[in-house]
N, C-alpha and C positions, 0 to 999 in steps of 0.2 A: 504494500500500500504506500509506503513512503517513496518508493521509486516513481509511482504514478503521480503523487503529489509534487515531487521534485520536477518531473517532466512537465506537468501542467504549469508550474510556476515559471520554468524556463521558457515555455511557449508564450506565456503572458508577457514576460519581459521582452522577448523577441518581437512580439506583436507591438508593444509600446514603442520599442526602438524603431521599428519599421514605420509606424505611424508618425513618429517625430521626424524621421528622415523625409517622409512624403510631404509633411507640412513645411519643413525647411526648404525642400526643393521647389514647392509651389511658391513660397514666399520669395525665394531668390529669383525665380522666373518672373514674378509679378513686379519686382523692384528693378529688374535688369534694364527696362526701357528708360525710366527716369534717371537711373544711374548712368547709363550710356549718354543721355542727353546732357547731364551735368558735366561729364568728362569732356564731351565735345565743346561745350560752352566755355569751360575753363581753358582748354588747350587751343581753341579756335579751329579745331578740325571739324570738317563736315558741318559747317555753320550755314544752315539753310534759312534762318529766320532773321538775319541782320544784314544791312547793306554792306557791300564790300568797300574797301578804301582804294583809292587810285593814287599811286605814288608818282608815276610818270605821266605827265600831261602832253608829251610831245606826240604829234600826229605824224605817222610814217606815210607820207604821200607816195612813196615809191611802190607800194603794194596795196592790193585790195583783197579783202576777205569776203566771201559770200556767206551770209548767215541765213540758214533755212529755219523756218518755224513750224512746229508741229504741236498739236493739242489732242489730248486723250482724257477720257474719264474711266474710272474703274468702279463699276457697280454704282454709278451716281446718275440720277435722273436729270442731267444737265446736257445742254448742247454747248460745246466749247470749241472755239476756233480762233486762229490768228487772223487779223484783218489784212495782213500781208503775209504771203507765203515765203518770201525771201527778200533780202536787201543786200547791197554791197557797201561795205564800210572800210575805211582805212584804219589800221591799228592805231589806237590812241584817240580816235574820233568818238565823240559822244553821240549816241544814237538812241532813238525812241521808237518803239513799236507798240502796238496795242492788240489785245486779245478781247474777244467778246464771249460772254457766258450768259446762258439763259437757264433758269430753273423751270423744268417742265412738270414738276410735281405740284400738287395742289396744296402744299404746305411749305413753310420755311425749311431750308436745308443748309447745313454748314459743310463746307469742304475745305481741304487743305491741298494746295498744289505743291508737287515735288518736281524740281527740274532734273533733267539729265542731258548729257552732252554727247555728241558724236563728232569726232573721235573723243573718247573719254579724256584724253590728255588736254583737250580744249577747256575743260572745266576749270583748270588751274589758271587760265588766262582770261576767262570771261568774268568781268567785274560788273555785277548788278548793283546800281545805285538806288533804284526804286523798282519794286516788284510786288505784285499781288501775292507772290509766294511767301512773303515775309510774315503774313498773318492769315488766320483762318477767315474764310469768306462766308458770310451768311446771306443767302438770297431769299427774298420773300417768294411766295407762290407766284409763278409767271414772270418774275423780275428778270430784266436783261441789264447787264452791266458791261461797260467798256473799261478795261483795266490796262494801264500802261506798264511797260517794262523799259527802264532807262539803263543803258549799259555802255561799257567801253571794253573793247578787246585790247588786252595788254600788248604793247609793242614787242614784248619778249616772246610772243608766240612763235614757235619754230616756223621757218620760212616754207617748209614743205606742207604746212597745213594751210590750204586755200579755201576750204569749205568747212563750216561748223554748223551742226544741226542742234538747235535748242528745242528740246521737247519738254512739255509740261504734262503731267498726269495729275488730275484732281481725284482725290480720295474723299469719301464721305467721312465726316467726323460724327459718328453715331451718337455720342453723348450730348451733342449740341443740337439734336433734332427735336427741339421742344418748341411748340407753337409760341410765337411772340418773342423768341430769344434772338435778340439782335447783337449780342456780345460777339465781338470779333469781326463784325461786318466792316467793310471798308468802302464807303460810298464815294 
């Protein structure tokens, strides 16, 4: 009988240890995103929500870069498009383009845009001074908004890069889908 009691006690201790390990792993996974964001904020790595700084204001008139624009949504009831599909700029030249977005859902929806670059190397030289991607965007039911992007291509961009594709993907921020919630909107 004592062997069975001992085995049962060991099994309970093992169960408690496994339960604690599961709770710790869940908590770690839950806290990983804010922890990652804080590390990026402190180190300046992968900073998607603040304007870039421009150190060199010299315009390189000797070469031109074609910038192509793309717009996508991921499971979001919005129509999203660039108003220009491409422009030509000189490195160091300030440029402004606009995107248009329309909420097709019958209620307010909040989304966050995430940029990506092709080639990926170009992201290091693409300096956004103003961008709708810096903040969450809340659109009322049926609302259409024109949103600018002001940018400079750093003159340090390697000479073999002649075309850059700037692509934005809007993702729904589900926690902000509350009727009448205008926090984060950028009119």
